[in-house]
C-alpha positions in Angstrom: 98.4 80.1 71.6 98.7 76.7 73.2 100.2 75.1 70.1 102.8 77.9 69.8 104.0 77.3 73.5 104.2 73.6 73.1 105.9 73.8 69.7 108.6 76.1 71.2 109.6 73.5 73.8 112.4 71.2 72.7 111.1 67.8 73.9 114.5 66.3 74.1 115.6 68.5 76.8 112.6 67.8 79.1 111.4 64.5 80.4 107.9 64.7 81.7 107.1 61.1 81.8 107.6 60.8 85.7 105.5 63.8 86.3 102.8 62.8 84.0 102.6 59.3 85.1 101.1 60.3 88.4 98.5 62.3 86.9 95.1 60.5 86.3 93.5 63.2 84.0 95.9 65.9 82.5 94.4 69.2 82.5 95.8 71.8 80.1 95.4 75.6 80.3 97.4 78.3 78.6 98.0 81.9 78.8 100.3 84.3 77.1 103.7 82.6 76.9 102.6 80.1 79.7 101.1 76.8 79.8 100.1 74.3 82.6 99.7 70.7 82.2 98.6 68.6 85.1 100.3 70.7 87.6 103.5 71.1 85.4 104.4 74.6 84.3 106.1 75.6 81.0 107.3 79.1 80.5 109.0 80.6 77.4 110.7 84.1 77.8 110.4 85.2 74.1 110.5 83.8 70.4 114.2 84.9 70.3 115.4 83.2 73.3 116.6 79.5 73.0 114.1 76.8 74.0 113.7 77.1 77.8 111.2 75.2 80.1 110.5 75.4 83.8 109.2 72.4 85.5 107.5 72.6 88.9 105.2 70.2 90.5 103.7 70.9 93.9 104.1 67.8 96.3 101.9 69.5 99.2 98.8 71.4 99.0 98.5 74.9 100.1 97.3 74.9 103.6 96.4 77.7 106.0 95.9 77.6 109.7 94.1 80.0 112.1 96.2 81.4 114.8 94.1 82.4 117.9 95.0 83.4 121.5 93.2 84.8 124.4 96.1 86.8 125.4 95.2 89.4 122.6 92.1 91.1 121.8 89.6 89.0 119.7 88.9 90.0 116.3 86.2 92.8 115.9 84.6 91.1 112.8 84.8 88.2 110.5 88.5 87.9 110.3 91.3 86.0 112.3 93.9 87.3 114.6 96.4 85.7 112.2 96.9 83.1 109.6 99.7 80.7 109.1 100.4 79.8 105.5 103.5 78.5 103.6 105.9 79.1 106.5 104.6 82.7 107.0 102.4 84.3 109.5 99.9 87.1 108.5 98.8 89.1 111.6 95.7 91.2 111.0 95.7 94.8 112.3 96.1 94.9 115.9 94.7 97.7 118.1 95.7 98.9 121.7 93.0 97.0 123.4 93.2 95.3 126.7 92.4 91.7 126.0 90.3 91.0 129.2 88.2 94.1 128.8 88.1 95.0 125.1 88.8 98.7 126.1 91.7 100.7 125.0 94.6 101.0 127.5 94.2 104.8 127.3 93.7 107.6 124.8 97.3 108.2 124.2 99.0 107.2 121.2 102.1 106.1 123.3 100.1 104.0 125.4 98.1 102.5 122.5 101.4 101.8 120.6 102.8 99.9 123.6 99.7 97.8 124.1 99.4 97.0 120.2 102.9 95.9 120.3 102.3 93.5 123.5 99.3 92.2 121.6 101.3 91.6 118.6 103.9 89.7 120.6 101.4 87.3 122.1 99.8 86.5 118.5 103.3 85.9 117.3 104.2 83.8 120.2 100.9 81.7 119.6 102.0 81.2 116.0 105.5 80.0 116.8 107.1 83.2 115.8 108.4 86.4 117.8 109.3 89.8 117.1 112.7 88.9 115.4 110.7 86.8 112.7 108.8 89.9 111.5 109.8 90.9 108.0 107.2 93.4 107.2 104.9 95.9 109.2 102.2 98.2 108.2 101.3 101.1 110.6 98.1 103.1 110.2 98.0 106.2 112.4 95.0 108.6 113.0 97.5 111.4 113.1 100.9 111.3 111.2 102.0 113.9 113.6 102.5 110.9 116.0 105.1 109.3 113.7 108.0 110.2 116.0 106.5 109.2 119.2 105.4 105.7 117.5 109.0 105.4 116.3 110.6 105.6 119.7 108.4 102.8 121.2 108.4 100.6 118.0 112.3 100.6 118.0 112.2 98.9 121.3 110.5 95.9 119.9 112.2 95.8 116.5 115.8 96.6 116.9 118.3 96.5 113.8 117.8 94.9 111.5 114.4 96.3 111.6 111.6 94.9 109.3 110.5 96.5 106.1 107.7 99.1 107.1 105.0 101.3 105.7 103.3 104.0 107.7 100.2 105.8 106.6 97.8 108.4 108.1 94.3 107.1 107.6 90.8 108.8 107.7 89.8 106.6 110.7 90.5 103.5 112.5 88.2 100.9 114.2 86.8 102.2 117.6 88.6 105.4 116.9 91.9 104.0 117.8 95.0 106.2 117.3 97.1 103.3 115.9 96.7 100.0 114.2 99.6 97.7 113.2 99.6 94.6 111.0 102.6 92.3 110.2 104.1 89.4 108.3 106.3 87.0 110.0 108.5 84.0 109.0 108.3 80.6 110.7 
């Protein structure tokens, strides 16, 4: 397979000399229609298409950074409040806990939703983002019958254009919460 991939690339259309010069020991791996040589990717669409190669060389290693704030509840297990990676922030599921006590603000879904969104705001702020940076949320509800109540509160924090969103009823949430929300934001 590797030979077929390399044979299909027209060498006169692709100058790899500068990319390969910086590599001390070229590594070659191949898969169906794809090969990688020392961080340089080649891709061929099909045997009928004209020779085509895509060159991409990463100049910075992937890096992730933990986001943590005492203004939001601590993680309940071996996970982070959020992680920053590649100009994105990934917030773990947030509950309606009061950060200072670790207890729910109340048993009502409305109060828990409000507290969840306040907690999310603090984590977003600690990461350098805010509500307007959020591109995707996932809401998990103990009772999908609370959908309308949650939407009314959610809309105050995410006016148009609202982020993409998924909402699910789940069998159970940590600490018997009524709601949990996670999100992804841009930096």
